[in-house]
N, C-alpha and C positions, 0 to 999 in steps of 0.2 A: 065310495067315490071311484075307486079303481074298477069295480065291476061295471059301473055306469059308463066309464070311458071305454072299456073293452066292448060293451054292448053297442055303444055308439060307433066305434071303429068298425065292428063287424057289420053293422047295419049299412054303413057307408060303403064298405067293400062289396057287400051283396048288391047294393043299388048300382055301383059302378060296373060290376060284372054283368048285371042284367042289361044295362045300357049298351055295353060293348057287344053283348050277344045279339041284341035286337038290331043294332046298327050294322053288325056283320051280316046278318040275314038280309037286311034291306039292301046292303051293298051287293051281295050275291044276286039277289032278285033283279035289281036294276042293271047290274053289270052283264048278266047273262042274256 
């Protein structure tokens, strides 16, 4: 159960970091 929660949390963090990375690139592209 603990391992599943840790995997789920890591997966969410990875997805959030990817979304922030992509949104940051799009922001730079449209802002420049």
